[in-house]
Each structure stands twice: as structure tokens, then as C-alpha cells.
N, C-alpha and C positions, 0 to 999 in steps of 0.2 A: 366664251365666244366674243372675240374682239372684232374681226372682220365679218362682213355679211356672208352667210353660207346657207345652202339649202339642206335642211335636216328634217328628220321625222319628229313628231311631237314627243315620242318617247325619249329621243336623244335630248331634246330641249329640257324635258323633265329631269333627266339624270344630271345634265350639266348644271341646271338650276340648283339641284340639291347639293352638288359639289361646291358650287359658288357660295351657297348659304352656310357651308361648314359642316354638312352632314357627313359623318365618317362611317357610320354603321347603319345598315338597313336590315330589318328582320322580316322574313316572309316565306311564302310557299307558293310555287307557281300554279297558275290555272289557265284555262283556255284563253280568256280575254286578255291575259297579261303577257302573252308570248313575246310580243314585240318589245315590251318593257324589259324582259329578260335579255333580249338581244342587245338592247341599248346598255344594260348593265354590264354585259360581257365586254362591250367595247370600252368601258370605263372602269375596269377592274382595278386599275392603279389609283383611282380617285375615291372609290367608295367600296366598303366591304359588305357583301351580302351574306347574311347568316340564314341558312336553310333550316327551317323548323319542321316539326312533325305535325303541327296543328296550328290553325290560324289564331285560336284563342291564346295559345302559348306565344305566338309572335307578338300579340298585343301586350302580354304580361312581360315578355323580355324587354320590349321597348319601354314599358313602364319602369321596370327596375333599372334600366340603363339611364333613364331620365332622373330617377331619384338619386342614383349614385353620382351622376356627373353635373346635375343642374342644367343640362342641355335638353333640347327637345329630342324625345325618342321618336324614331320613325319606323313605320311598318308598312308593308304592302300586302294586299290580298286581292283576290279576284271575285267576280260577281257570283251570286247564288250562295252556295254553301260556304265559300271563303269569307264573304263579308258578314254573313249571319253568325258564323262561328266566332268572329272577332268581337262581337258585341259584349260578351261577358267581361273580357279584359278591359274594354273601353269603359264599361260602367264603373269598374273599380277605380280606374284612373280619373274619370270625371268626378266621382265623389271625393277622391283624395287630392284633387287639384294638381294633377300631374300633366305637364305639357307634352302632348303627343301629336304627331302628324300622321294620319292614316291616308294612304294612297290606295284607292280601290278601283281596279279596272272594271269596266262595265260592258254590256252588250253593245253592238253597233247601234248608233243613234237611229238608223232607219228601221231597226227591228223593234223599237219601243211600241208596246201595245199589241204585239203580235203573239204573245205567249211564248216567246223564245225561251229556249233552255237557259236557265239561271237568271231569267228576268225577275227583278224585284225593284221596288221604288227605294233606292238606297238613301236618298235624302230623308225620306220619312223614317226609314229604319234607324238611321243614326241620330235622329232628332233628340232622343232622350239621353244620349251618351256623349254628345259633342257640344261645344259651345258655339261652333261655327261650322258651316258645311256648304259646299257648292259643287255643282256639276260643271265641268269644263266643256265649253262648246266649241272653242277654236284653239288650235295648237299654239297660235301666236300669243294667246292670253296666259299661257302656262307660267312664264317667269314672274309676272306680276301677281298671279294668284298664289304661287308658292310663297312669295314675300308676304302677301296679305294673310295667308294661313298661319305662317310662323309668327307673325305679329300678334294675331288673335290668340294663339296658343300661349303666348308669354305675357300679354298685357292684362293687368288687373288680376283677378283670381285665375291662375293658370288652369289649363285643361286641354282635352283632346279637340282636334279639329280634323275635318275630312275633306279631301279632294277626290271627287269621283271622276274617272277618266274613261269615257267610252273608247272602245278599241279603234274606231275610225279616227278619233282625235289623236290617239297615240300613233296611228299609221300616217296621219296627214303630213305632207311635206310643206314646210314653211321656211321663209327666208328670215333668219334671225341674225341680229348683229350684237351689239354690246348689251349685256344684261343690266337690269336696273341696279343702280348703286346701292339702294337700300337692302338688296338681297345679300350683299357680302357679309359673311360671318354671322348672319342673323340667328341660325340655329344654336349657336353657342350660348345664347341667353345673356350675354354681357350687355346688350343694348336695351334690355327691357326697361320701361319707365319706372322710376322710383319716387313716387309722390310722397310729400310730407303733409303735416297738418299745420294749422295756424298757431302763431305764437301764444295767443291767449289760451288755447286748449293745452298746449305744452306746459305753460306756466301753471295752470290749474291742476294738471295731473301731477306735476312735480311737487306742488304744495300738498296734495293728498298723500303722496308717498312719504314726504318728510314729516307730516303730522301723525301718521299712523302709529298705533301702538303694537299692532300685530299684522304687518303687511305680508303679502305673498304675491308671487308671480306664477302664473300657469302658462307654460310655453307649449305651443303646438307646432305643427309642421311648417307654419309660416316662417318660423325662425330659420328652418332649413332652406326653404325656397329662397329666402333673402340672404342666406349666408350670414346671418346676424349673430353668430355665436359670440364674437368678441364684444359686441355692443350689449348683448344681454348680460354677459358676465360682468362688464364694467358697471352697468346700472345696478345690478344686484349688490355688488360690493359697495358702491356709493350710498345705496339706500339701506344697507344691512338687511336685505330682503331675501328670505328663503325662496327657492325656485322649485316648483313641482313641474312635471311635464305630463302631457297626454302620451298615449302609446306612440302616436305619430310623431310627437315631439321628442321622444326619447333620444338623448344625446345632445339636446340643445345646450345643456351645460354639462361639464364633466361631473359624473355622478359620484366621484370621490371628493368633490369640493365640499367644504364645510358649510356651504349654503345650499347644497343640493338635497332636496327632500326625497326625490324619486318619482315614480309614476303614480298618478292619482286616478281616481275613478273606480268603476266596478268591474273592471277586467284587468287584473294584474296590479291594482292599486294596493299599496301597502297601508295597513290600518292607521299608522301614525301620520301618514301623509293626509289621508282623508280627515282625520281628527284635527290636524292643524288647520286645514282649509275651512273646516266647518266652524272654527272659532276665530278666523281671521276677520279683522275689521276693514281691511282694504285689499282688494284682489285685482291685479292687472292681468287680464287674459291677453295673450299675444299669439295671433295667427292660429287660432283654434276655433272649431265650431262651437265649443262649450256645450256639447250635446249631453244627453242623459248618460251615456257611457262615460264620458270624460269627467262628469261632475257627480257621479254616483246618484243619478236621478235628481239632479239639481239640489243636492244637500251639501255639496262641498265646493263652493259655499252655497248656503241656502239663499233662495231668492228673497230680496227685501231685507236681509239682515247684515249686509256689508256694503261698503262703497265699492261699486264695480266699475272698472274701466276696461273697455274691450277694444283692443287695437287689431285691425284686420284690413287687408288690402281690398276686401269686397264690402261695399256699403250695405249689401243685403245680409251679410253675416254679422257685422259688428253690432253687438248688443241685442241680436235677435232673440236669444233665449233668456236674457235677463232684462226684462222691462225696467226702464228708469236708469239704466247704466249710462255712463259717459262713453260716447262713441268716438273713436279715433280711426279715421279711414286713411291709411297710408302704408308705405313700405316699412317692414319691421326694422331693418337695419338703420334706415334714416331716422325714423321716429325714436327708436330706442337710443340711438346715438345722441340725439338732441335732448332727450329726457335725461340721460346720464350727465350730459354737460350742465344742464340746469341744476340738477341735484348736487353735483360737485361744487358748482359756483355758489350755491347756498350753504356750503359747509358740510353737506352730506348728513346722513342720519347715523346716529350711533346707538348700538344695542350690544352691550358687552356680553350678554348672556345668550344671544340668539344662536351663535355657532355651537356653544356647549349644549343647548337644548336639542339642536338637530343631531349632534353626535350621540347624545344620550338616547334619543328616540331610536336612532338607527341601531345602536348597540342592544337596546332592550328588545327590539324586534328580532334580531338575530338570536338572542338568548332564548326567546320563546318558541323557536322553531321546533316542530314536532319531529321525533325520531321513531317512527313506527317500525315494528317488526314486519318484514316483508317475506313473502314466500320465496323460496330459492329460485334464482333466475330473474328476479325483478329488481329494478333500480328506480329510485325516485327521480322524476324529471329535474327537480332542483339540484340534486347531486350530480346528475349528468351534465347539466349546464355549467356548474362550477368546475367540474373536471375538464370540460372543454376549455374554459377560460384559463385554468391552471396550466394546461399543456400548450395551448396555442397562443395565449396572451390576448391582448386587446387589439393587435394590429390585424384584425380580420373584419370582413363585412358579414354581419349576421342577418339571416332572414328567418321569419317564423310564419308558419301556416296557421290558420284558425284552429280552434279546438284546444287540445292540450298544450301545444307549443306557445300560443300567444300570451296567456296570463303568466306562465312560468318564465318566459323570456323577459316579459315586461318587468317582472318583480325581481328576478334573480340574476339576470345578466347585468353587469355594471360597465358602463362606458367610462373609461379612464380619461378620455379626452373629449372635448366638444366637437361635434360634427355629425353628419348623417351617416352613421355606420350600422344602424339597425333598421331594417326595412320590414314593415308589417302591413299587410293590406287591410286597413281598418275602414276603408270607404264602404265596402260591402261585405268584407270578411269572406272572400271566395275560397272554398277548398281547392286544393290542387294548384295553389299559386306559387309556392316556394320552389318547387323543382324547376319549372321553366324560368322563374325569376333569377335563378342563379346565373343563367347565361348572360342576361343583361348586366347583372352586378359585376360579374367577373370581367366582362369586356369593358365595362365602364371604368373600372379601377383595377387594372391588371396587376398592380403591385401588391394588392391585398388578397390573400386567400379568402374563400367564401365558406361560411358554415351555414347550412340550412337545417333548421329544426322543423321536421314535418311529422306526419302521423299516418297510420295505415289507411285511414279513410281518404286522405288527400293523395297518398301514393296511388291508390286505385284510379284516380282521375287523371294523373299526369305522369305516371312512372315511365312510360316509354320514351319520354323526352330525355331520359338518361342517355340514349344513343347520341343525341346532339352533344351532350357534355363530353362523352367519350370521344366523339369525332373531333371535337375542338380541343381535347386534352386540357380541360379547364381545371384549375386547382380548387375543387369543391369537395367538402366533407359533408355528407348528409347524415343526419341523426334522426331516425324514425322512432317516435314514441308509439309503441303498439299496445293497444288495449282491446283489440279484437271486437270493436264495435264502432258505431257512429257515436263516440263518447259524449260529445256536448249535448246532443239531442236526447240521448239516453238519460243523461243527468237531469235534464229538464223534465223528462217523464217521471224520473224518480222523485223529484222534489214537488212537482206541481200537477202530476197526473195520477197520483195514487199508486205509483210504481207499476203502472200498466204499460209495459214495454211493448212497442209495436214497430216492426220494420226498422230496427236499429242494430241488428246483429247479422251482417253479411258474413259470408264464408271467408276463411283466411286466404291470403296470398303470400307466397314465399318471395318476399321482396328481395332478399339477397340473391336468390336464383335469377330473378328477373334482371336485377342489376348486372349480374355476371353475363347474362345473355345479351345485354346491351353494350357490353364492353367496359363496365365499371365494376371494380372489385366490390363484392358484397360480403358482409360478415354479420353473423348473429352474435350479439354481445350479451353475456349473462352475468358478468361480474365486473366490479370496479377495476380489477387488474386487466381484464380483457379490454375494457374500454380505454384505459390508459395506453396499453400497447398499441391499439389501433390508431389512437390519436397521435402517438409518437411516430408511427409509420407514415401517417399523412403529413405530419410536420416535416419529415425528412424528404419524402418523395414528391410532395406537391402533386400527386396524381389523384384523380377522383376516386372516392371511396364511399360506400353506402353501408351504414351501420344500423342494424335493426335491434332496438332495445325494448324489451318487455317492461312495461310500467304498470303500476296498479291502476285500476279503473278509478275515475273521479268519485264514484260512489264509495269506494273504499278508502281513498285518500283525497281530501278536498283540495283542489288547486286554489291559488290566491284570487278568488272571485268573491268579493265582500257580500254581494247580494245573496249568494248561496249560503254563506255562513249565517247570515241573518235569517234565512228561511229555515235552517236547521235549528237555530237557537230560539227564534221568536215566532216563526211562522210567517205568513204573509203571502201575497200573490206573486205571480210571475212578473219580473220587471218589464216595464214599458220602455222601449228604446226611443 
């Protein structure tokens, strides 16, 4: 909008989004948002609206889009059921530090307090799952509030923000001229602040790394948020420092690197990774919560037994779980770059044996892998994951649902290049995440096919979103691990509740038939040959396909969850997260 003109608030909103660089909007129409949809119809050339089947799924799609692109993911919902449904997806994004902009239409301002249909205090509703929220009172305020919202989403620790828009504000006619300059391109994320730390802190940290006998870096999602892959790799090389990652940080370093340890912690952590971290004398955490899951209940490393440096953009997170640690509050790419420069200028650190030790540990871990005899028709998740990698290669985006998929993908999928190509919802671990997330991932990076590892429990929560994948003809291969139960909880009951199984065995669902009904080819896979044939078909056609694979229950074949192995071998209580 260059010249002054009279337009509706909804038109101002859509034009502001386009000016900010928003390219994709996920959502589902409702009564209070009809005028917004009319405005979107008028700007079909400027912004793509993706119709979803559920508002929670819209928030998940926006989340995966943001993770894939490092842009702000944007979704719109309506009052009442629409906004309440979205909360689950927003909670995952909030806990995982994913920048989202929620646009929620609301009842007419004059109807507040009247008990109107769909009335709810949206600002209170969103308080626990957004870092900033506001209800717009005047249409003329929309451009400035869109800019403010996007800035909040990206500044400091990223996260969701919400604009609540009463329908009378969307209908209001207002004279609007030139939009605020700070709005231009803001959603792309390139303009986010990148703070560093003081020279003395950098010098002291570099000296710690140089003096260490057994240093390690644990990289989390902050490396991805900051696109700090090159800086992390260069620091690791200069300091001869092995790098482990959290599940969220998977891919922060190429896992084929001779300094890459793999995923740490108690969900998908490889034993030798945890053993290395438990004996490290200096550990640099980068962009991770360093919570109980990531550190195997604070044993890798143990509190008080190593020099801990914690780099994070959020001052509330840095050092919070390791009292006495050195806190560095700043942007990962900037701080790692400056640390690497200092280490190189000091001559670097040499350790002729470190690469050999990492390679030997990795080889020994592979050699110890169990090869159980399985009933006919079952495949191991590990072998399925490796078959997918063998056929499709590394040039795919991988998603994993909670339960069986997460620890197996964390442990057995290998990222051959650094980058955010593996998406796992580890903020809350919500079931039913991967199916809708494929939409955001595929639209965010259309050059890469998507592989989603899900499970029968998650499919029951989100399976009908397959219609959206079919409608958009997205290149997605779904691999469902079926064990005919709510497997994770049943395993907890097996280990810690005296094998008293309760409400963990729902009835079966014919997932391939449901997929077919939604327009996605569904197949039941019972042999390695059938799996390879189906994957080859997907590689050639790039059309969506849903593969149902029967796998052994966790009770019969333990997944890579260190705490569970400890419970079987030595006993002990249920882990505290």
C-alpha cells in the first residue's frame, strides 16, 4: 500500500503479511474469519493458503514449515473450537523454540461478556503457549502489530506469538497508506538480532577448550535456529573436540564426520556417546536445554564433575540445569565463530587419537547390534530405517513421531551433511505430529522428498490429514511402525508397574485402507524385499505412499532407550524428566 486508500482491516492484515514476506498460511475457516478469507481470495497471487482438516494440524504444519525454512510459520484459526484446538501444536512449538505467528479471529467486540457462541478469553488461553500476545482493537494498528509480533517471535529465544482479531476489526474500513518500513521481509528471519558475548568470556572459554584433556560439545537446536553449522564444525576441528547432539540438534554436524559422536541422552542416545560425555573434563553445551532427557538424567556429564560452559540465546536457559557452569548468552553462530577464531589463533588443540577413538567406538557399537529371530511378517525398526536410507539417500527431510520412531531415528538415521533435515517434536513429544508436519516440511523445502516415521497410535490421531497430502500431491513417504498398542506407555507399565497393563491396547486400524480412501497409496509391508520395492516406487514416482510395517513390541525387542536397558539389567525407578 503506497497511496492512501480505504480498505478493510482484513485487507490490511493480508497486505501486511505479504509485505513481511509471508508466503504460506495454514488454516481452516470459521464463522469469525469469513472476511479474512475474502481478503485472502483477493491476494491469491501474494500468499498461499493451505486448507487443513484440523486446527491443531495447522499449527503443526506451521511449526514444521518454520523448522525447515528458519522463517516464521504462520497459521490462522477462528474463535471457539478453532483456537482451542490449536493450543496443542502451539505448546510443542513454544517448548521447542519455534517462531510462529498465530492469527485468531474473534467474536465481535460488542459481544464480549454476552455468552456469545465461541466466546472465550483468547489472551488467557494462549498465555501458556505463546511468548507474546495481543488483541487488536483498531484496524489501523494492524501493520504495526504484525511487525511487533514477528519481531517478538524471532528475538531472543524464538517462539509463538498471537494476534487476536475481532471480526468487527477485520470488517472495519480504514485509510491506510505506506506500511511501516520495519515490516518489509521481517518474516524471513534474516533480520533477527545476533548478540555476542564479551571478549573476556570468549577468551576464558577458548582457554578451557585448549587446556582440556577430554573435551566435548553437545549441540542442540540452537545451532539450527542460528544456522551455525559451519561455525560449529570449524570450532570442533580447531579444538579437536568430538560433538554429540541432542535429538533436536541432530544434524548440527554431519554424522559421518570423524568428530561426530551421535545423539546423546536417554532417548536414542548411543551407549558410547553417553560414556564419552560421562568422562569428559570440559563440555560446551550449545543451544540446548540440557534437560534430563538430553543428559541421561544429568549423568552425561554429571553435575559437578566437569567444566561446563553453556551457550544459549536465552539467559534463563544458559546454565540453568548445571549450577556453577560458565554462562554465555548470545547467538550460536556469532559466538561459535568467535570462539573458533580464538582457538585457531592460539594454535588450536591437537589430539592425534581422538578421531580414531570415535571411529572405533562407532564401529564397536555397530558390531554389538542384536540380530534377533523375528516372527514372520515383522521387521526391526532399525533395519527399516537403514533400508529407507539405502534406497532414498540422504537428500530427504526426515520426520519422526514419539514412541517407537523417535529413539530409532535418533540412533540409526545418519545425517551425511550438516543441516536441519531431521525434525522430531521433543518439546512435548505429542503423538500424531508427523503426518501433518509433512505438509509444512514439504512446502518449506520442495526440492527434498519427505520421509515420515510414524506409528499406529499416532496414525489414529492424525491419519485423515492424508487427504491434504493427496490434494497437494506432496512427495511424502510414510512408514508406520505397527505394534498394535500404545507401545511407549505399555513398556513403562511393563518395566515400572509390575506388568499390569491397563488401557494401552486399542483395536487395530487398517491404515493402508484409510490411506487409500484419502487418496494416498497404502501398502502393508511384510518383508525386506517388499519394503525395498515400495521405496523404489516412491523414489521414481515422487507420489505420496503410506507403508504399514509390523514391528516387534518394545517388550520383545528393546529400542535404544538407555534408561530402559538399565531398568532391565540393574533395576531402578522410573526416570524423572
